[in-house]
C-alpha positions as CSV (number, residue, x, y, z in Angstrom):
1,M,48.7,-83.9,92.9
2,G,50.4,-85.7,95.7
3,I,51.2,-84.2,99.1
4,V,54.7,-83.3,98.1
5,E,53.5,-81.5,95.0
6,I,50.7,-79.7,96.9
7,L,53.3,-78.5,99.5
8,G,55.6,-77.4,96.7
9,V,52.9,-75.4,95.0
10,A,51.8,-74.0,98.4
11,G,55.4,-73.0,99.2
12,S,56.0,-71.4,95.8
13,L,52.7,-69.4,95.8
14,S,53.4,-68.2,99.4
15,L,56.9,-67.0,98.6
16,L,55.8,-65.3,95.4
17,A,53.0,-63.6,97.3
18,G,55.7,-61.9,99.3
19,W,56.7,-60.2,96.0
20,R,53.4,-59.9,94.1
21,L,50.4,-60.9,96.2
22,Y,47.8,-59.7,93.8
23,L,49.5,-61.1,90.7
24,T,49.8,-64.5,92.5
25,V,46.1,-64.6,93.4
26,L,45.2,-63.5,89.8
27,A,47.4,-66.1,88.1
28,T,46.2,-68.8,90.5
29,G,42.5,-67.9,89.8
30,I,43.1,-67.8,86.0
31,A,44.8,-71.2,86.2
32,M,41.9,-72.7,88.0
33,H,39.4,-71.1,85.7
34,F,40.9,-72.7,82.7
35,G,41.8,-75.9,84.4
36,W,45.6,-75.5,84.2
37,L,45.9,-76.3,87.9
38,P,44.0,-79.5,88.5
39,L,42.8,-79.8,92.1
40,P,42.2,-82.9,94.2
41,E,38.7,-83.4,95.5
42,H,39.4,-81.9,98.9
43,L,40.7,-78.7,97.3
44,Q,37.6,-77.9,95.2
45,A,36.8,-75.0,97.6
46,L,39.8,-73.2,96.1
47,Q,37.7,-72.6,92.9
48,V,36.7,-69.4,94.7
49,F,39.9,-67.9,93.3
50,A,38.3,-68.3,89.9
51,N,35.3,-66.2,90.9
52,P,34.9,-63.2,88.6
53,W,34.8,-60.8,91.6
54,V,38.0,-62.2,93.1
55,L,39.7,-62.1,89.7
56,G,38.5,-58.5,89.2
57,V,39.8,-57.3,92.6
58,A,43.1,-59.2,92.1
59,A,43.5,-57.6,88.6
60,A,42.9,-54.1,90.0
61,G,45.4,-54.8,92.8
62,T,47.9,-56.1,90.2
63,V,47.7,-52.9,88.2
64,A,48.0,-50.7,91.2
65,E,51.0,-52.7,92.5
66,F,52.6,-52.7,89.0
67,L,52.4,-48.9,88.9
68,A,53.4,-48.1,92.5
69,D,56.3,-50.5,92.3
70,K,58.0,-48.5,89.5
71,I,58.3,-45.2,91.4
72,A,61.1,-44.5,93.9
73,W,60.0,-44.3,97.6
74,V,56.4,-45.0,96.5
75,D,57.4,-48.6,96.2
76,S,58.8,-48.6,99.7
77,A,55.6,-47.0,101.1
78,W,53.6,-49.7,99.2
79,D,55.8,-52.4,100.7
80,G,55.4,-50.9,104.2
81,S,51.6,-50.9,103.9
82,H,51.7,-54.5,102.8
83,S,54.0,-55.8,105.6
84,I,51.1,-57.6,107.1
85,I,48.9,-58.1,104.1
86,R,51.4,-60.1,102.1
87,P,52.4,-62.6,104.9
88,L,48.8,-63.1,105.7
89,G,47.9,-63.6,102.1
90,G,50.7,-66.1,101.7
91,A,49.6,-68.0,104.8
92,L,46.0,-68.2,103.6
93,L,47.2,-69.4,100.1
94,A,49.2,-72.2,101.7
95,L,46.4,-73.0,104.2
96,A,43.8,-73.3,101.4
97,L,45.9,-75.9,99.6
98,V,46.1,-78.3,102.5
99,D,43.5,-80.9,103.3
100,A,41.1,-79.3,105.8
101,S,40.6,-82.7,107.5
102,D,44.1,-82.6,108.9
103,P,44.4,-79.8,111.4
104,A,48.1,-80.4,112.1
105,W,49.0,-80.0,108.4
106,Q,46.8,-76.9,108.3
107,V,48.7,-75.3,111.2
108,V,52.1,-76.2,109.6
109,A,51.0,-74.8,106.2
110,F,49.7,-71.6,107.7
111,L,52.9,-71.0,109.7
112,L,55.2,-71.9,106.8
113,G,53.2,-70.0,104.2
114,G,53.1,-66.9,106.3
115,G,56.8,-67.2,107.2
116,G,57.7,-67.8,103.5
117,A,55.8,-64.8,102.4
118,L,57.3,-62.6,105.1
119,L,60.8,-63.8,104.1
120,S,60.4,-62.9,100.4
121,H,58.6,-59.7,101.4
122,G,61.6,-58.8,103.6
123,A,64.0,-59.5,100.8
124,K,62.0,-57.3,98.4
125,A,61.6,-54.4,100.8
126,T,65.3,-54.5,101.7
127,T,66.3,-54.5,98.1
128,R,64.1,-51.4,97.4
129,A,65.5,-49.6,100.5
130,V,69.0,-50.0,99.0
131,I,67.9,-49.0,95.5
132,N,66.1,-45.9,96.7
133,V,69.3,-44.6,98.2
134,S,70.8,-44.5,94.7
135,P,70.4,-41.3,92.8
136,E,70.0,-43.1,89.5
137,P,66.3,-42.7,88.5
138,Y,65.7,-45.8,86.4
139,S,66.9,-48.6,88.7
140,N,63.5,-48.9,90.4
141,A,61.6,-49.5,87.1
142,V,64.3,-51.9,85.9
143,V,64.3,-54.0,89.1
144,S,60.5,-53.9,89.4
145,T,60.1,-55.1,85.8
146,G,62.5,-57.9,86.5
147,E,60.4,-58.9,89.5
148,D,57.3,-58.9,87.3
149,I,58.9,-61.2,84.8
150,A,60.4,-63.5,87.4
151,T,57.1,-63.8,89.3
152,G,55.1,-64.6,86.2
153,G,57.7,-67.1,85.0
154,L,58.0,-68.9,88.3
155,L,54.2,-68.9,88.8
156,A,53.8,-70.5,85.3
157,L,56.4,-73.2,86.2
158,A,54.9,-74.0,89.6
159,I,51.4,-74.3,88.1
160,A,52.3,-76.1,84.9
161,F,54.9,-78.5,86.5
162,P,53.9,-79.1,90.2
163,P,56.9,-81.5,90.8
164,L,59.2,-78.5,90.1
165,A,57.3,-76.3,92.6
166,I,59.1,-77.7,95.7
167,A,62.5,-77.0,94.1
168,I,61.3,-73.4,93.2
169,A,60.2,-72.9,96.8
170,I,63.5,-74.1,98.3
171,L,65.6,-72.0,95.9
172,M,63.5,-68.9,96.5
173,A,63.8,-69.3,100.3
174,I,67.6,-69.7,100.1
175,A,67.9,-66.7,97.7
176,A,65.7,-64.5,100.0
177,V,67.9,-65.3,103.0
178,I,71.1,-64.5,101.1
179,V,69.7,-61.2,99.8
180,I,68.5,-60.1,103.2
181,I,71.8,-60.8,104.9
182,A,73.9,-59.2,102.1
183,L,71.7,-56.1,101.7
184,R,71.4,-55.4,105.4
185,R,75.2,-55.6,105.7
186,L,75.4,-53.2,102.7
187,L,73.0,-50.8,104.4
188,R,75.0,-50.8,107.6
189,N,78.2,-50.1,105.7
190,M,76.6,-47.3,103.8
191,K,75.3,-45.7,107.0
192,A,78.8,-46.1,108.6
193,G,80.4,-44.5,105.6
194,M,78.0,-41.5,105.7
195,K,78.7,-41.0,109.4
196,K,82.4,-41.0,108.7
197,M,82.0,-38.4,105.9
198,L,79.9,-36.1,108.1
199,A,82.5,-36.4,110.9
200,A,85.4,-35.7,108.6
201,D,83.8,-32.7,107.0
202,P,82.3,-30.6,109.9
203,S,80.4,-27.4,109.0
204,P,82.7,-24.3,109.1
205,A,82.3,-22.1,112.2
206,P,80.5,-18.9,111.5
207,D,82.6,-15.8,111.2
208,L,82.8,-13.7,114.3
209,P,82.9,-9.9,114.2
210,P,86.3,-8.4,115.1
211,P,86.7,-7.2,118.6
212,A,85.9,-3.6,119.2
């Protein structure tokens, strides 16, 4: 892979880590184990992702995240507890893909990888905050399943076709920014609407006993 392809794969993996960190690590490790993700000589250290222990921990985390992400408010609690883990994981994934002999590129990759994972994590967490306000009980499972399918599909594309990875990363970053802006505006409007409803419907004053 050339530098553009490496940066594209790094960006894609980092952004996807903001959605599904454990699934991203698991899929990357499996791809390396079976040789689906050919690595340049300087990236052979990444074969640690194919280690059975790493794959086992990533698989356990994937199952836990899959289940927690389907339950209203549990998903938001899970997202909150991963607000640091996901960006750090995305940064380390990007860092691992860049030539260790070039410190400047490593710093750039670490910052961009962490920023990308934080961006997609923010979009995911904001989406769940809006969905959890809805009384409809199945929306969480539907959206979460869609994220599972999208993450798996985009991972497969980035790994199988590295030249497409840079386009995937750019589109995901743009989509995440649009989602965050739109949903934050929606949340503000919902809060303002609730305040107006409460102000327009004050609680009735308690009945006072008649004067003696």
